[in-house]
C-alpha angles and dihedrals in degrees: 000000000000116000116224119202116234086214091074107096127191132179126237130184110265125196092264106010141357115291126211113231126190107227095217092052092047092051092047093048093045092049091050091050097040092120087068095053123102121244089252091055092048091049091050090052091049090052087055090055100260098147092186092062 
């Protein structure tokens, strides 16, 4: 398992303005909700090296 620091912050387009997102929190939330992801989304995550996807 690869550890991801919650200190790493990226920016995504929000509905009105850019939103700061902590990478570690995003990975944790996405992993928790993986059963709600489409097959295309899971495949994209696998291509990025997310073995849990």
